[in-house]
C-alpha positions as CSV (number, residue, x, y, z in Angstrom):
1,M,-17.5,9.3,-7.5
2,L,-16.1,6.8,-10.0
3,I,-15.1,4.3,-7.3
4,K,-18.4,4.6,-5.5
5,T,-20.5,4.0,-8.6
6,R,-18.6,1.1,-10.0
7,I,-17.9,-0.9,-6.8
8,K,-21.2,-2.0,-5.3
9,S,-20.6,-5.2,-3.4
10,S,-18.3,-6.0,-0.5
11,T,-16.7,-8.8,-2.6
12,E,-15.9,-6.3,-5.4
13,L,-14.5,-3.8,-2.8
14,S,-12.3,-6.4,-1.2
15,S,-10.9,-7.5,-4.6
16,Y,-10.3,-3.8,-5.5
17,K,-8.4,-3.2,-2.2
18,M,-6.3,-6.3,-2.9
19,L,-5.4,-5.0,-6.4
20,T,-4.4,-1.6,-5.0
21,V,-1.8,-3.0,-2.6
22,C,-0.2,-5.6,-5.0
23,P,2.0,-3.1,-6.9
24,L,3.5,-1.9,-3.6
25,L,3.9,-5.4,-2.2
26,V,5.9,-6.6,-5.2
27,V,9.0,-4.7,-3.9
28,T,8.8,-6.2,-0.4
29,T,11.6,-8.7,-1.1
30,T,13.5,-7.3,1.9
31,V,12.5,-5.3,5.0
32,T,14.8,-2.4,3.9
33,R,13.3,-2.3,0.5
34,A,9.8,-2.4,1.9
35,L,10.5,0.4,4.3
36,S,12.0,2.5,1.5
37,M,8.9,2.1,-0.6
38,A,6.6,2.8,2.3
39,V,8.4,6.1,2.9
40,A,8.0,7.0,-0.8
41,F,4.3,6.1,-0.6
42,A,3.8,8.1,2.6
43,L,5.5,11.2,1.2
44,T,3.5,11.0,-2.1
45,L,0.2,10.6,-0.2
46,L,0.9,13.3,2.2
47,L,1.8,15.9,-0.4
48,A,-1.1,14.9,-2.6
49,Q,-3.7,15.1,0.1
50,V,-2.5,18.5,1.4
51,I,-2.6,19.9,-2.1
52,V,-6.1,18.5,-2.7
53,A,-7.4,19.8,0.6
54,I,-6.2,23.3,-0.3
55,F,-7.6,23.4,-3.8
56,K,-10.5,21.0,-3.9
57,K,-13.2,23.6,-3.4
58,L,-11.9,25.5,-6.5
59,I,-12.0,22.5,-8.8
60,P,-15.3,21.7,-10.7
61,L,-16.8,18.4,-9.7
62,K,-16.4,17.0,-13.2
63,L,-12.7,17.8,-13.3
64,R,-11.8,16.4,-9.9
65,S,-10.8,12.9,-11.1
66,L,-8.4,14.5,-13.6
67,F,-7.1,16.9,-10.9
68,Y,-6.4,13.9,-8.6
69,V,-4.4,12.1,-11.2
70,T,-2.5,15.2,-12.1
71,V,-1.7,16.0,-8.5
72,T,-0.7,12.4,-7.7
73,A,1.6,12.3,-10.8
74,F,3.2,15.6,-9.7
75,C,3.8,14.5,-6.1
76,A,5.2,11.1,-7.2
77,S,7.6,12.9,-9.6
78,L,8.8,15.1,-6.8
79,V,9.4,12.1,-4.5
80,E,11.2,10.2,-7.2
81,I,13.5,13.2,-7.8
82,L,14.1,13.5,-4.1
83,F,15.0,9.8,-3.8
84,W,17.4,9.9,-6.8
85,Y,19.0,13.0,-5.3
86,T,19.4,11.8,-1.7
87,V,19.4,8.0,-1.9
88,P,20.2,7.0,-5.5
89,G,21.0,3.4,-4.5
90,I,17.6,2.9,-3.0
91,A,15.9,4.6,-5.9
92,D,17.7,2.3,-8.3
93,S,16.6,-0.8,-6.3
94,L,13.0,0.3,-6.4
95,G,13.2,0.6,-10.2
96,I,9.9,1.1,-12.0
97,Y,7.9,0.8,-8.8
98,L,9.0,4.2,-7.6
99,P,7.5,6.2,-10.5
100,I,4.5,3.9,-10.6
101,L,3.2,5.7,-7.5
102,A,2.0,8.3,-10.0
103,V,-0.9,6.0,-10.8
104,S,-1.3,4.4,-7.3
105,C,-4.9,3.4,-6.8
106,I,-4.6,3.7,-3.0
107,I,-3.6,7.3,-3.3
108,L,-6.4,8.1,-5.8
109,V,-8.9,6.3,-3.5
110,R,-7.8,8.4,-0.5
111,L,-8.0,11.7,-2.5
112,E,-11.5,10.7,-3.7
113,S,-12.6,10.1,-0.1
114,T,-11.3,13.4,1.2
115,K,-14.3,15.7,1.7
116,A,-14.3,19.1,0.1
117,E,-14.6,20.8,3.4
118,S,-11.8,18.9,5.1
119,P,-9.0,21.2,6.3
120,A,-5.3,20.5,5.5
121,M,-4.8,19.2,9.0
122,G,-7.5,16.6,8.5
123,A,-5.8,15.5,5.2
124,I,-2.5,15.2,7.0
125,V,-4.0,13.0,9.7
126,D,-5.7,10.8,7.1
127,S,-2.5,10.4,5.2
128,L,-0.5,9.5,8.3
129,V,-3.1,6.9,9.3
130,T,-3.2,5.3,5.8
131,S,0.6,5.4,5.6
132,A,0.9,3.7,9.0
133,Q,-1.4,0.9,7.9
134,M,0.6,0.4,4.7
135,V,3.9,0.4,6.6
136,L,2.6,-2.4,8.9
137,V,1.4,-4.5,6.0
138,M,4.5,-4.0,3.9
139,L,6.9,-4.7,6.8
140,G,4.9,-7.8,7.8
141,V,5.0,-9.2,4.2
142,S,8.6,-8.3,3.7
143,F,9.7,-10.0,6.9
144,V,8.1,-13.2,5.8
145,R,9.4,-13.0,2.3
146,E,13.0,-12.1,3.3
147,L,13.1,-14.7,6.1
148,F,11.7,-17.7,4.2
149,G,12.3,-16.5,0.6
150,I,15.9,-15.5,0.9
151,G,16.9,-17.0,4.3
152,K,18.2,-13.8,5.8
153,L,16.9,-10.7,7.6
154,F,17.7,-7.0,7.4
155,S,19.7,-7.2,4.2
156,D,20.0,-4.1,2.0
157,C,17.7,-3.3,-0.9
158,F,19.6,-5.6,-3.2
159,G,19.6,-8.5,-0.8
160,N,23.2,-8.1,0.2
161,G,24.5,-8.4,3.8
162,G,22.0,-8.9,6.6
163,V,21.7,-11.6,9.2
164,L,21.9,-15.2,7.8
165,V,19.1,-17.3,9.4
166,F,18.9,-20.2,7.0
167,K,21.7,-21.5,4.8
168,T,19.1,-22.4,2.2
169,A,15.9,-20.4,1.8
170,P,13.0,-22.6,3.0
171,V,10.5,-21.2,0.4
172,P,12.5,-19.5,-2.3
173,V,9.4,-18.9,-4.4
174,L,8.4,-16.2,-1.9
175,S,11.2,-13.9,-3.2
176,T,9.4,-13.8,-6.6
177,T,6.4,-11.8,-7.8
178,V,4.4,-15.0,-8.0
179,G,5.4,-15.7,-4.4
180,V,4.1,-12.4,-3.0
181,L,0.8,-12.9,-4.8
182,F,0.5,-16.4,-3.4
183,L,1.3,-15.0,0.1
184,V,-1.2,-12.2,-0.2
185,G,-3.8,-14.7,-1.3
186,I,-3.2,-16.9,1.8
187,I,-3.4,-13.9,4.1
188,A,-6.7,-12.8,2.4
189,A,-8.1,-16.3,2.7
190,V,-7.2,-16.5,6.4
191,A,-8.6,-13.1,7.1
192,K,-11.8,-13.9,5.3
193,Y,-12.1,-17.2,7.3
194,I,-11.6,-15.4,10.6
195,V,-14.3,-12.8,9.7
196,K,-16.7,-15.5,8.6
197,K,-16.2,-17.4,11.9
198,K,-16.8,-14.3,13.9
199,K,-20.0,-13.6,12.0
200,I,-21.2,-17.2,12.6
201,A,-20.4,-16.9,16.3
202,A,-22.2,-13.6,16.6
203,R,-25.2,-15.0,14.7
204,N,-25.3,-18.1,17.0
205,A,-25.0,-15.9,20.1
206,A,-28.0,-13.8,18.9
207,N,-30.0,-16.9,18.2
208,D,-29.3,-18.2,21.7
209,L,-30.6,-15.0,23.3
210,V,-33.8,-15.4,21.3
C-alpha cells in the first residue's frame, strides 16, 4: 500500500530497489561474510513470510504495515539470537548489520506484496526465490570485492586466511563502504545500458517490419 502509492515511476522504483540492497551489500567484504549474511537474511524472510501468510487475514488493513514491521523485528531478533548461540564469531563479524535486518526494506517489500489469500507454501516459495536472488547478488559482489579489494579469496569473516591471489590488492577501495557503493553504481549503470540497448534494438526491429 505505502510502497505502491509513493513509488510511481520506474526510475523511482529502480532507485528504491538499489537502496534496499545497499545495507546488505556493505558486509560483502569476503565471500564467507556475504554467505553468512545471506543465510541470516533468508531465515528472517522465511520466518516473516510464513507468519504473515498465516495471520494476514486476521489483521485489519490499516494495521498491516505495523504488523509487518513487528513481525520482521521479531524474526530478525530470533535469527540474531540463533547466530550468537551457534556461530558467535560470525555474529560478531556481522556486527550491527545483523540486527539491522529488523528494518530491512527488502523483507518489508516482500511482506507487502504477499497476497492475503496466499497459503503458507506460497510464502515459502516466494521467500526461497527472493533469497536465492539475494545470495547470487551478494556472492557476486563479495567475490569481486574480496579478490580485488583484499587480494585473496575464501578468507574468513574477518579477512584472515584464504587463498592469496595478489600480493597487493589491485583496488583496495573496494574493501570499503564507499567501494561497494561505487561497485553497485557501476553494475547498475551497465545493467541500465544493456536494457536500453535491447529496447533500441527491439524498436528498430519493429520499425523495419513496418
